[in-house]
C-alpha positions as CSV (number, residue, x, y, z in Angstrom):
1,M,-3.9,-29.3,-32.4
2,T,-6.2,-28.4,-29.5
3,R,-7.1,-30.5,-26.6
4,Y,-10.6,-31.5,-27.9
5,A,-9.9,-31.7,-31.6
6,P,-11.8,-35.0,-32.0
7,I,-15.1,-33.4,-31.0
8,L,-14.9,-31.3,-34.1
9,R,-15.4,-34.1,-36.6
10,F,-19.2,-34.3,-36.6
11,F,-21.8,-35.0,-39.3
12,P,-19.8,-34.9,-42.6
13,G,-23.1,-35.0,-44.4
14,L,-24.7,-32.1,-42.6
15,L,-24.2,-29.6,-45.4
16,L,-25.7,-32.0,-48.0
17,V,-28.8,-32.7,-45.9
18,T,-29.3,-29.0,-45.3
19,I,-29.1,-28.2,-49.0
20,L,-31.6,-31.0,-49.9
21,F,-34.2,-29.7,-47.5
22,S,-33.6,-26.0,-47.6
23,G,-35.4,-25.3,-50.8
24,G,-33.4,-22.2,-51.6
25,G,-30.0,-20.7,-52.4
26,F,-30.0,-18.4,-49.4
27,V,-29.5,-21.3,-47.0
28,L,-26.8,-22.7,-49.3
29,H,-25.0,-19.4,-49.1
30,A,-25.4,-19.3,-45.3
31,Q,-24.0,-22.8,-45.0
32,S,-21.0,-22.0,-47.1
33,G,-20.5,-18.7,-45.1
34,A,-20.7,-20.7,-41.8
35,A,-18.1,-23.1,-43.1
36,F,-15.8,-20.2,-44.0
37,Y,-16.0,-18.7,-40.5
38,Y,-15.6,-22.1,-38.9
39,E,-12.3,-22.7,-40.8
40,Q,-11.2,-19.2,-40.0
41,G,-11.9,-19.8,-36.3
42,R,-9.9,-23.1,-36.4
43,S,-7.0,-21.2,-37.9
44,Y,-7.1,-18.7,-35.1
45,M,-7.2,-21.6,-32.5
46,T,-4.1,-23.1,-34.0
47,G,-2.3,-19.7,-33.3
48,E,-3.9,-19.6,-29.8
49,D,-5.8,-16.4,-30.7
50,W,-8.8,-17.3,-28.6
51,Y,-10.6,-14.0,-28.9
52,S,-10.5,-13.9,-32.7
53,A,-11.4,-17.6,-32.8
54,A,-14.5,-17.0,-30.6
55,E,-15.5,-14.1,-32.8
56,S,-15.3,-16.3,-35.9
57,F,-17.3,-19.1,-34.3
58,L,-20.0,-16.7,-33.1
59,E,-20.4,-15.5,-36.7
60,C,-20.4,-19.2,-37.9
61,L,-23.3,-19.9,-35.5
62,R,-25.2,-16.8,-36.4
63,L,-25.3,-18.1,-40.0
64,N,-25.9,-21.7,-38.9
65,P,-27.1,-22.1,-35.3
66,A,-27.0,-25.9,-35.7
67,H,-23.3,-26.0,-36.7
68,A,-22.1,-28.7,-34.2
69,E,-18.4,-28.4,-34.8
70,G,-18.6,-24.6,-34.4
71,T,-20.6,-24.9,-31.2
72,A,-18.0,-27.3,-29.7
73,A,-15.1,-25.1,-30.8
74,L,-16.7,-22.0,-29.3
75,A,-17.1,-23.9,-25.9
76,E,-13.4,-24.7,-26.0
77,C,-12.5,-21.1,-26.8
78,Y,-14.4,-19.8,-23.8
79,Y,-12.7,-22.5,-21.7
80,E,-9.3,-21.3,-22.8
81,L,-10.3,-17.7,-22.0
82,G,-11.4,-18.7,-18.5
83,E,-15.0,-17.8,-19.2
84,F,-16.2,-21.1,-17.7
85,D,-19.9,-20.3,-17.3
86,E,-20.1,-19.4,-20.9
87,A,-18.1,-22.4,-21.9
88,L,-20.5,-24.7,-20.0
89,S,-23.5,-23.2,-21.8
90,W,-22.0,-23.8,-25.2
91,V,-20.6,-27.3,-24.5
92,R,-24.1,-28.4,-23.3
93,K,-25.6,-27.0,-26.5
94,A,-23.0,-29.0,-28.5
95,R,-23.8,-32.2,-26.5
96,T,-27.5,-31.9,-27.7
97,L,-26.1,-32.2,-31.2
98,A,-23.9,-35.1,-30.4
99,R,-25.2,-36.9,-27.3
100,L,-22.9,-39.9,-27.6
101,N,-19.7,-38.0,-28.1
102,L,-17.3,-38.8,-25.2
103,D,-14.9,-35.9,-25.9
104,L,-17.7,-33.4,-25.4
105,A,-18.5,-35.1,-22.1
106,N,-14.8,-34.8,-21.1
107,L,-14.8,-31.1,-22.0
108,E,-17.9,-30.5,-19.9
109,A,-16.2,-32.4,-17.0
110,V,-13.1,-30.2,-17.0
111,I,-15.3,-27.1,-17.3
112,L,-17.2,-28.2,-14.2
113,V,-13.9,-28.8,-12.4
114,A,-12.9,-25.3,-13.2
115,L,-16.2,-24.0,-11.9
116,G,-15.7,-26.0,-8.7
117,R,-18.7,-28.2,-9.4
118,L,-16.7,-31.3,-8.5
119,D,-19.5,-33.8,-7.9
120,G,-21.0,-33.1,-11.3
121,A,-17.6,-33.5,-13.0
122,S,-17.0,-36.8,-11.1
123,A,-20.2,-38.2,-12.4
124,L,-19.5,-37.3,-16.0
125,I,-15.9,-38.7,-15.8
126,A,-17.2,-42.0,-14.3
127,E,-19.7,-42.3,-17.1
128,V,-17.0,-41.9,-19.7
129,L,-14.6,-44.3,-18.0
130,A,-17.4,-46.9,-17.7
131,R,-17.7,-46.9,-21.5
132,E,-14.0,-46.6,-22.2
133,P,-11.8,-47.4,-19.2
134,Y,-8.6,-46.0,-20.8
135,N,-10.1,-42.9,-22.5
136,K,-7.1,-40.5,-22.4
137,E,-9.1,-37.3,-22.0
138,A,-11.2,-38.8,-19.2
139,L,-8.0,-39.8,-17.4
140,F,-6.7,-36.3,-17.8
141,A,-10.0,-34.9,-16.5
142,Q,-9.9,-37.3,-13.5
143,A,-6.4,-36.1,-12.7
144,E,-7.5,-32.5,-12.8
145,L,-10.4,-33.4,-10.5
146,D,-8.0,-35.0,-8.1
147,I,-5.9,-31.8,-8.1
148,A,-9.0,-29.6,-7.5
149,R,-9.8,-31.8,-4.5
150,G,-6.3,-31.2,-3.2
151,R,-5.1,-34.8,-4.0
152,A,-2.2,-34.2,-6.2
153,G,-0.6,-37.5,-5.2
154,D,-3.6,-39.3,-6.8
155,A,-3.2,-37.2,-9.9
156,V,0.4,-38.3,-10.2
157,T,-0.7,-42.0,-10.2
158,R,-3.2,-41.3,-13.0
159,Y,-0.6,-39.4,-15.1
160,R,1.9,-42.2,-14.7
161,E,-0.7,-44.6,-16.1
162,V,-1.3,-42.3,-19.1
163,V,2.5,-42.0,-19.6
164,R,2.7,-45.8,-19.6
165,R,0.2,-46.1,-22.4
166,Y,1.2,-42.9,-24.3
167,P,5.0,-42.6,-23.5
168,D,5.6,-39.8,-26.0
169,D,2.5,-37.7,-25.3
170,R,3.9,-34.2,-24.6
171,R,0.8,-33.1,-22.8
172,V,1.0,-35.9,-20.2
173,L,4.8,-35.5,-19.8
174,V,4.4,-31.8,-19.1
175,S,1.4,-32.3,-16.8
176,L,3.2,-34.9,-14.8
177,A,6.3,-32.7,-14.5
178,L,4.1,-29.8,-13.3
179,V,2.4,-31.9,-10.7
180,L,5.6,-33.4,-9.4
181,G,7.1,-29.9,-9.3
182,S,4.2,-28.7,-7.1
183,L,4.8,-31.6,-4.7
184,G,8.5,-30.6,-4.4
185,D,9.8,-33.6,-6.4
186,T,12.3,-31.5,-8.4
187,P,14.3,-34.4,-9.8
188,G,11.2,-36.1,-11.0
189,A,9.7,-32.9,-12.5
190,L,13.0,-32.1,-14.4
191,S,13.3,-35.6,-15.6
192,Y,9.9,-35.6,-17.3
193,I,10.2,-32.1,-18.7
194,E,13.6,-33.1,-20.2
195,R,11.9,-36.2,-21.7
196,A,9.3,-34.0,-23.3
197,L,12.0,-31.8,-24.8
198,E,13.8,-34.8,-26.2
199,T,10.7,-36.2,-27.9
200,H,9.3,-32.9,-29.1
201,P,12.3,-30.6,-29.9
202,G,11.5,-27.1,-31.0
203,D,8.1,-26.9,-29.2
204,Y,8.2,-23.4,-27.6
205,R,5.6,-24.3,-25.1
206,I,7.6,-27.1,-23.6
207,Y,10.6,-24.8,-23.2
208,Y,8.3,-22.4,-21.4
209,Y,7.2,-25.1,-18.9
210,A,10.9,-26.2,-18.5
211,A,11.8,-22.6,-17.6
212,Y,8.9,-22.5,-15.1
213,L,10.0,-25.7,-13.4
214,N,13.6,-24.7,-13.2
215,A,12.6,-21.4,-11.8
216,K,10.5,-23.2,-9.2
217,A,13.7,-25.2,-8.3
218,E,15.6,-21.8,-8.0
219,R,17.8,-22.8,-11.0
220,F,17.5,-19.3,-12.5
221,P,20.3,-19.5,-15.1
222,Q,18.8,-22.7,-16.5
223,A,15.3,-21.2,-16.4
224,I,16.5,-18.1,-18.3
225,R,18.1,-20.2,-20.9
226,Y,15.0,-22.3,-21.5
227,V,12.7,-19.2,-21.6
228,E,15.0,-17.6,-24.2
229,Q,14.8,-20.7,-26.3
230,S,11.0,-20.6,-26.0
231,L,11.1,-17.0,-27.4
232,F,13.6,-18.1,-30.1
233,Y,11.0,-20.7,-31.4
234,K,8.1,-18.2,-31.1
235,N,9.2,-14.6,-30.9
236,G,6.7,-12.5,-29.0
237,Y,5.2,-15.4,-27.0
238,G,3.5,-13.4,-24.2
239,P,3.8,-15.9,-21.3
240,A,7.5,-16.5,-22.0
241,R,8.1,-12.7,-22.2
242,S,6.4,-12.2,-18.8
243,L,8.3,-15.2,-17.3
244,L,11.6,-13.8,-18.5
245,A,11.0,-10.5,-16.9
246,S,10.0,-12.2,-13.6
247,L,13.2,-14.3,-13.8
248,R,15.4,-11.3,-14.3
249,Y,13.7,-9.7,-11.2
250,R,14.2,-12.9,-9.1
251,S,17.8,-13.1,-10.2
252,G,18.4,-9.6,-8.9
253,Q,18.6,-8.0,-12.4
254,Y,16.2,-5.3,-11.6
255,E,17.2,-2.8,-14.3
256,E,16.7,-5.5,-17.0
257,A,13.4,-6.6,-15.4
258,A,12.2,-3.0,-15.6
259,R,13.3,-2.8,-19.2
260,L,11.4,-5.9,-20.2
261,A,8.4,-4.6,-18.3
262,D,8.6,-1.4,-20.4
263,E,8.6,-3.5,-23.6
264,A,5.4,-5.3,-22.4
265,I,3.8,-2.0,-21.5
266,A,4.6,-0.6,-24.9
267,L,2.7,-3.5,-26.4
268,N,-0.3,-3.2,-24.0
269,R,-0.7,-0.1,-21.8
270,N,-3.2,-2.1,-19.7
271,D,-0.8,-4.9,-18.8
272,T,-1.0,-4.5,-15.0
273,S,1.4,-7.4,-14.4
274,A,4.1,-5.5,-16.3
275,W,3.4,-2.3,-14.4
276,Y,3.5,-4.2,-11.2
277,L,6.9,-5.8,-12.0
278,K,8.3,-2.5,-13.1
279,G,7.2,-0.9,-9.8
280,M,8.6,-3.8,-7.8
281,S,11.9,-3.4,-9.7
282,Y,12.1,0.3,-8.8
283,I,11.4,-0.5,-5.2
284,R,14.4,-2.9,-5.2
285,L,16.5,-0.2,-6.9
286,R,15.4,2.1,-4.0
287,R,13.8,4.5,-6.4
288,N,10.7,4.7,-4.2
289,S,9.1,7.8,-5.4
290,E,9.1,6.5,-9.0
291,A,7.9,3.1,-7.8
292,I,4.9,4.8,-6.0
293,S,4.0,6.6,-9.2
294,I,4.3,3.4,-11.3
295,L,2.2,1.4,-8.9
296,A,-0.4,4.1,-8.7
297,T,-0.8,3.9,-12.5
298,A,-1.2,0.1,-12.2
299,S,-3.8,0.5,-9.5
300,A,-5.7,2.9,-11.6
301,I,-5.8,0.4,-14.4
302,D,-7.0,-2.4,-12.0
303,P,-8.2,-1.1,-8.7
304,G,-9.0,-4.6,-7.6
305,D,-5.5,-6.0,-7.7
306,E,-4.6,-6.2,-4.0
307,F,-0.9,-7.1,-4.6
308,I,-0.4,-3.8,-6.5
309,R,-2.2,-1.8,-3.8
310,T,-0.4,-3.5,-0.9
311,A,3.0,-3.0,-2.5
312,L,2.2,0.7,-3.0
313,E,0.9,1.1,0.5
314,E,3.9,-0.7,2.1
315,T,6.2,1.5,0.1
316,L,4.4,4.6,1.3
317,I,4.6,3.4,4.9
318,N,8.3,2.6,4.7
319,S,9.6,5.5,2.7
320,T,7.4,8.6,3.4
321,G,6.6,10.8,6.4
322,L,3.3,10.5,8.2
323,E,1.9,13.7,6.7
324,D,2.8,12.8,3.1
325,P,-0.1,13.6,0.7
326,G,0.2,10.2,-0.8
327,R,-0.6,8.5,2.5
328,I,-3.6,10.7,2.9
329,R,-4.9,9.9,-0.6
330,W,-4.6,6.1,-0.2
331,A,-5.8,6.1,3.3
332,A,-9.0,7.8,2.1
333,W,-9.8,4.9,-0.1
334,H,-9.8,2.6,2.9
335,F,-12.0,5.0,5.0
336,A,-14.5,5.2,2.1
337,R,-14.6,1.4,2.0
338,A,-15.0,1.2,5.8
339,R,-18.0,3.5,5.6
340,D,-19.5,1.4,2.9
341,F,-19.1,-1.7,5.0
342,R,-20.7,0.0,8.0
343,S,-23.7,1.0,5.9
344,R,-24.2,-2.7,5.2
345,N,-23.7,-3.7,8.8
346,L,-20.4,-5.5,8.1
347,A,-18.7,-4.3,11.2
348,G,-15.8,-6.7,11.1
349,E,-14.9,-5.7,7.5
350,A,-15.3,-2.0,8.4
351,L,-13.0,-2.4,11.4
352,F,-10.3,-3.9,9.2
353,E,-10.5,-1.0,6.6
354,Y,-10.4,1.7,9.3
355,R,-7.3,0.1,10.8
356,R,-5.5,-0.2,7.4
357,G,-6.4,3.4,6.7
358,L,-5.0,4.6,10.1
359,R,-1.9,2.6,9.5
360,L,-1.3,4.7,6.4
361,Y,-2.4,8.0,8.0
362,P,-2.7,7.9,11.8
363,Y,-3.9,11.5,12.1
364,A,-7.0,11.2,10.0
365,R,-10.2,12.6,11.5
366,D,-11.8,9.3,10.4
367,R,-10.3,7.9,13.6
368,R,-13.5,9.3,15.3
369,E,-15.6,7.0,13.2
370,Y,-13.3,4.1,14.1
371,A,-13.7,5.0,17.8
372,E,-17.5,5.0,17.4
373,L,-17.4,1.5,15.8
374,L,-15.4,0.2,18.7
375,R,-18.1,1.5,21.1
376,L,-20.8,-0.2,19.0
377,L,-18.9,-3.4,19.2
378,G,-18.8,-3.3,23.0
379,Y,-15.3,-1.9,23.7
380,P,-15.9,1.4,25.5
381,A,-12.4,1.5,27.0
382,R,-10.8,1.3,23.6
383,H,-13.4,3.8,22.3
384,L,-12.2,6.2,25.1
385,E,-8.5,5.6,24.2
386,E,-9.2,6.7,20.6
387,L,-11.0,9.8,21.7
388,R,-8.2,10.7,24.0
389,F,-5.8,10.3,21.1
390,L,-7.8,12.9,19.2
391,Q,-7.6,15.2,22.1
392,D,-3.9,14.8,22.4
393,R,-3.5,15.7,18.7
394,G,-5.7,18.8,19.0
395,M,-8.3,17.2,16.8
396,A,-11.2,17.2,19.3
397,D,-14.3,19.3,19.2
398,P,-16.8,19.9,22.0
399,T,-18.7,16.7,21.1
400,V,-15.5,14.6,21.5
401,N,-14.6,16.4,24.7
402,D,-18.0,15.7,26.2
403,A,-17.8,12.1,25.1
404,V,-14.4,11.7,26.9
405,E,-15.9,13.2,30.1
406,T,-19.0,10.9,29.9
407,Y,-17.1,7.7,29.3
408,D,-14.5,8.5,31.9
409,A,-17.3,8.7,34.4
410,L,-19.0,5.6,33.0
411,L,-15.8,3.6,33.3
412,S,-15.1,4.7,36.9
413,D,-16.1,1.3,38.3
414,T,-14.0,-0.7,35.9
415,L,-11.3,-3.0,37.1
416,F,-8.4,-0.9,35.9
417,K,-9.8,2.0,37.9
418,R,-10.3,0.0,41.0
419,W,-6.8,-1.5,40.8
420,S,-5.3,1.9,39.7
421,V,-3.6,0.6,36.6
422,D,-3.4,2.1,33.1
423,P,-4.6,-0.6,30.6
424,V,-2.6,1.0,27.8
425,E,0.6,0.7,29.7
426,L,-0.4,-2.7,31.1
427,S,-1.0,-4.2,27.7
428,R,1.7,-6.7,26.8
429,R,2.2,-9.1,23.9
430,H,3.4,-12.4,25.1
431,W,4.4,-14.1,21.8
432,K,7.2,-12.8,19.6
433,V,6.7,-13.9,16.0
434,A,8.9,-13.0,13.0
435,V,7.3,-13.1,9.5
436,F,9.4,-13.9,6.5
437,S,9.3,-14.8,2.8
438,V,12.1,-17.0,1.6
439,N,14.0,-16.9,-1.7
440,S,12.0,-14.0,-3.2
441,Q,9.0,-16.4,-3.5
442,S,6.9,-15.5,-6.5
443,A,3.5,-16.7,-7.7
444,F,2.3,-17.1,-11.2
445,F,1.0,-13.5,-11.7
446,H,2.9,-11.5,-9.1
447,A,6.7,-11.5,-8.5
448,D,7.6,-11.4,-4.8
449,A,4.0,-12.5,-3.9
450,G,5.3,-14.2,-0.8
451,A,6.9,-10.9,0.4
452,I,3.8,-8.9,-0.3
453,A,1.6,-11.4,1.6
454,S,4.1,-11.5,4.4
455,A,3.9,-7.7,4.8
456,Y,0.1,-7.9,4.8
457,I,0.2,-10.6,7.5
458,K,2.7,-8.7,9.6
459,D,0.5,-5.6,9.5
460,L,-2.5,-7.7,10.6
461,L,-0.6,-9.1,13.5
462,V,-0.1,-5.5,14.8
463,H,-3.8,-5.7,15.9
464,D,-3.4,-9.1,17.6
465,R,-3.2,-8.2,21.3
466,N,-1.1,-11.2,22.2
467,I,1.4,-11.4,19.3
468,Q,4.3,-9.0,18.7
469,P,5.3,-9.0,15.1
470,M,9.1,-8.5,15.1
471,D,10.7,-5.7,13.1
472,L,12.9,-8.0,10.9
473,E,13.5,-8.0,7.2
474,L,10.7,-9.8,5.5
475,R,12.7,-11.1,2.5
476,Q,15.2,-13.7,3.5
477,A,17.6,-15.4,1.1
478,S,17.1,-18.9,2.5
479,F,15.5,-20.8,5.3
480,S,18.7,-21.0,7.2
481,Q,19.0,-17.2,7.0
482,A,15.4,-16.8,8.2
483,F,16.2,-19.2,11.1
484,R,19.3,-17.2,12.0
485,A,17.5,-13.9,11.9
486,A,14.6,-15.2,14.1
487,R,16.9,-16.9,16.6
488,E,19.3,-13.9,17.0
489,G,16.3,-11.6,17.3
490,G,14.8,-13.6,20.1
491,A,11.7,-14.7,18.3
492,D,9.5,-17.4,19.9
493,Y,8.4,-18.5,16.4
494,F,8.9,-17.5,12.8
495,L,6.4,-17.8,10.0
496,V,7.4,-18.4,6.4
497,I,4.8,-17.4,3.9
498,T,4.4,-18.8,0.3
499,A,1.7,-17.9,-2.2
500,G,0.1,-19.6,-5.2
501,E,-2.4,-17.9,-7.5
502,S,-4.5,-18.0,-10.6
503,E,-6.5,-15.1,-12.1
504,R,-9.3,-15.6,-9.6
505,D,-7.9,-17.7,-6.8
506,L,-5.2,-17.4,-4.1
507,S,-3.7,-19.8,-1.7
508,L,-1.4,-18.9,1.1
509,R,0.6,-21.3,3.1
510,G,2.2,-20.3,6.4
511,E,4.8,-22.6,7.9
512,L,5.5,-21.9,11.5
513,F,8.8,-22.8,13.1
514,V,10.2,-22.7,16.6
515,G,12.6,-19.7,16.8
516,R,15.1,-21.4,19.1
517,T,15.5,-24.7,17.2
518,G,14.1,-24.1,13.7
519,S,11.9,-27.2,14.1
520,P,8.5,-27.3,12.5
521,A,5.7,-26.1,14.7
522,R,2.6,-26.1,12.5
523,T,1.4,-25.3,9.0
524,F,-1.5,-23.0,8.2
525,S,-3.3,-22.8,4.9
526,A,-5.9,-20.5,3.4
527,F,-7.6,-20.6,0.0
528,R,-9.8,-17.7,-1.2
529,T,-11.3,-16.8,-4.4
530,G,-12.9,-13.6,-5.9
531,A,-12.5,-10.1,-4.6
532,D,-10.4,-9.3,-1.5
533,R,-8.7,-12.7,-1.6
534,L,-5.3,-11.4,-0.4
535,R,-7.0,-9.7,2.6
536,N,-9.2,-12.6,3.4
537,S,-6.6,-15.4,3.0
538,S,-4.1,-13.3,5.1
539,R,-6.7,-12.9,7.8
540,G,-7.3,-16.7,7.7
541,I,-3.6,-17.4,8.3
542,V,-3.5,-14.9,11.2
543,E,-6.7,-16.2,12.8
544,Q,-5.4,-19.8,12.6
545,M,-2.1,-18.9,14.2
546,G,-3.7,-16.9,16.9
547,A,-6.0,-19.7,17.8
548,S,-3.1,-22.2,17.9
549,L,-1.0,-20.3,20.4
550,P,-1.7,-21.2,24.0
551,F,-3.3,-18.5,26.2
552,R,-0.5,-16.5,27.9
553,G,-0.8,-13.6,30.3
554,E,0.7,-12.1,33.4
555,L,-0.4,-11.7,37.0
556,V,0.2,-7.9,37.3
557,Q,-1.1,-7.3,40.8
558,R,-2.2,-9.3,43.9
559,Q,-4.4,-8.3,46.8
560,A,-4.7,-11.1,49.3
561,A,-6.5,-13.9,47.4
562,Q,-7.4,-11.7,44.5
563,G,-5.2,-11.3,41.4
564,L,-5.3,-9.1,38.4
565,L,-4.7,-10.5,34.9
566,D,-3.5,-8.3,32.1
567,K,-6.0,-9.9,29.6
568,G,-9.7,-9.3,29.3
569,K,-12.8,-9.7,27.2
570,A,-10.9,-8.5,24.1
571,D,-8.5,-11.4,24.6
572,G,-11.2,-14.1,25.0
573,V,-11.2,-14.3,28.8
574,T,-14.5,-15.5,30.2
575,E,-15.9,-15.8,33.7
576,N,-15.2,-19.1,35.5
577,A,-12.2,-19.8,33.3
578,V,-9.3,-21.4,35.2
579,Y,-5.7,-20.8,34.4
580,D,-2.3,-22.1,35.7
581,I,-0.1,-19.7,37.6
582,V,3.6,-20.5,36.7
583,K,6.7,-18.9,38.1
584,K,8.0,-16.0,36.1
585,G,10.4,-17.2,33.4
586,R,9.8,-20.9,34.0
587,P,7.5,-21.7,31.1
588,F,9.6,-22.8,28.0
589,I,8.5,-23.2,24.4
590,L,8.5,-26.7,23.1
591,N,11.5,-27.7,20.9
592,E,9.0,-28.8,18.2
593,G,5.4,-28.1,17.7
594,I,3.3,-25.4,19.5
595,G,3.1,-25.3,23.2
596,L,4.7,-24.5,26.6
597,Y,6.2,-26.8,29.1
598,Y,7.2,-26.3,32.8
599,A,8.1,-28.4,35.7
600,E,5.2,-29.4,38.0
601,E,6.8,-27.6,40.9
602,D,6.9,-24.4,38.9
603,A,3.1,-24.4,38.7
604,V,2.5,-22.4,41.9
605,G,-1.3,-22.0,41.8
606,T,-4.4,-21.4,39.8
607,L,-6.5,-18.3,38.9
608,L,-10.3,-18.7,38.8
609,I,-11.7,-15.7,36.9
610,N,-14.7,-14.1,38.5
611,R,-14.8,-10.7,36.8
612,V,-14.0,-9.8,33.2
613,D,-13.5,-6.3,31.9
614,E,-12.6,-5.2,28.4
615,E,-8.8,-5.0,29.0
616,V,-8.2,-6.8,32.3
617,S,-9.7,-9.5,34.5
618,S,-9.6,-10.5,38.1
619,G,-10.0,-13.8,39.9
620,T,-9.4,-15.8,43.0
621,I,-5.9,-17.3,43.5
622,S,-5.6,-20.8,44.9
623,R,-2.1,-21.8,45.8
624,K,-0.5,-25.2,45.2
625,G,1.3,-26.8,48.0
626,F,1.8,-25.7,51.6
627,F,3.6,-22.4,50.9
628,D,2.0,-19.5,49.0
629,R,4.6,-18.8,46.3
630,V,2.3,-16.8,44.0
631,A,3.7,-13.3,43.2
632,P,3.1,-10.5,40.7
633,G,5.0,-11.1,37.5
634,D,4.1,-14.8,37.4
635,E,2.8,-16.1,34.1
636,I,-0.9,-17.1,33.5
637,I,-1.1,-20.1,31.2
638,Q,-3.9,-22.1,29.8
639,Q,-2.8,-25.3,28.0
640,T,-5.4,-26.4,25.5
641,K,-5.2,-28.9,22.6
642,K,-5.4,-27.0,19.4
643,P,-6.8,-28.5,16.1
644,E,-4.2,-29.8,13.8
645,T,-6.1,-28.9,10.6
646,A,-6.6,-25.3,9.6
647,D,-9.2,-23.6,7.5
648,S,-11.2,-26.8,7.5
649,G,-13.8,-27.2,4.9
650,V,-12.0,-25.2,2.2
651,P,-10.5,-27.2,-0.7
652,M,-6.7,-26.6,-0.6
653,A,-6.2,-27.0,-4.3
654,D,-3.1,-25.3,-5.8
655,P,-4.5,-22.5,-8.1
656,E,-1.2,-21.9,-9.7
657,L,-0.9,-25.6,-10.7
658,R,-4.4,-25.7,-12.0
659,T,-3.8,-22.6,-14.2
660,L,-0.6,-24.1,-15.6
661,L,-2.4,-27.4,-16.4
662,R,-5.2,-25.6,-18.1
663,T,-2.7,-23.7,-20.3
664,A,-1.0,-27.1,-21.1
665,S,-4.3,-28.4,-22.4
666,S,-3.8,-26.7,-25.8
667,F,-1.2,-29.4,-26.7
């Protein structure tokens, strides 16, 4: 029985009325044909074959466009297939045939929730509940609306109310278990899923959700047992097969995970999730060349899957030489993208793609285009650095040599020239941050999603001029091991990344902890949908963390009352900004939260910025106290209150939870 079965019981006299007014046998034949295809579609729906069901209902409606039940069923099929725009179109057509049917209104509401049109969904749900305060489907829709708005706690309250009224309803028991699991209430989640198993023994879908919840709680042996029971009751159940392969991978059984992936590939050569899991298994088995080939095949099937591409690129970076042809090939993809972004005046996007390409293949001649982009963005000194790199590598032509000579002359009056310092050697990162993924964190579609996102974020931090991403193992077995690695490595902070995803959406969560104490510092979240969601959500996490860390620099030189700061325009320094000058080594990181503290007597002066260049700045030093204790090497600090909320304005719904709840709607 599907979620909206009641909406399909419309107009029992429809066929008779049509016969009476048709005036011909052709219409009678069409009506009987429509009825056949409708029943066929319903049979396919029972087996969850949504594509075949939709095909049957389309044929039903071709023969009888006013077939109300077929119209409603087709809307449900498109909803189950994730084609929400199409589902909305058909459910609205169905509602014109049955305006007072509340189940159709509920279906439209959940479709609107899936489309992110939350206000419209809220109005429809309120309309239904005003007529029937305890309408079960409306309560379900309201709970899904709460989750879409990031209010899972409110959804729990609604589900508990439904459980009270329908204590044996398997859908509400499963839904409540899933929501509690997403909130970290493992005992509550397992209690409700066990209750569902007791009241509905033999239901393969409940065993599947039980396996998922146990896996989320890192109870892998129990999860494997449950998913095998799901497959016992329905052999060949696709989601259970995929989950079993993922569980084998997460349990360290990489050969078995690869074997199961091969079985899935044999059934469907275009199953990119199976190719991805096989590639990841080979990486863990240290069969990197084979993993690269497997992931390349997966990327050819779905070029837009960022997890596949990122896993492939990280494997190339970590296991091949700089001149490897594979690096050149995959770097070229980023350079082509960068040029496309430049042609559309999307300089920031182009900059990112050039950097990613150069990370793969640093010796590409496309570096010249990257250098030109830096010049256009107002960074002539960095433009010059890139051109000199080309000269050092023997990749310069007369045009590059002339440009080096020209910009060397143009920059003759810059601060680094006047103070006789090399900005490249001067550049120092003042925050050491380790990036981790704990417990082989996996998302719904990609095993090790947390580790892949961690690698991406670590790569982005390479380009943050004030943060040094530490060279520590990304995958940590537990939080305590991550804490130990960060503390022993001397990290100021460590960032633990988790990921949740659906077919279209991705949410990343970065929990920042103090490296010395392991205490919470801050949490960052990013939710993105559509193309480039891994890239954009990762950038969101990096930008939030960068904005949260206090400004920190160094007084590198002093000439009388003038001081030179090792940060400039590229680091956000502006004229007339005032910074504290603190004795070298005296600022300490707070035991909890983000920030620095130092004794009042260790603040020896202030620096008022009066000239800002690209890489460095200079300003006037004012001492504190009678004696002048300011010296080169002292730290330059700006204490500012940072916003507690991150990525404001973006709904932080859990896309993985929403996907699971939608699959549970077929009960």
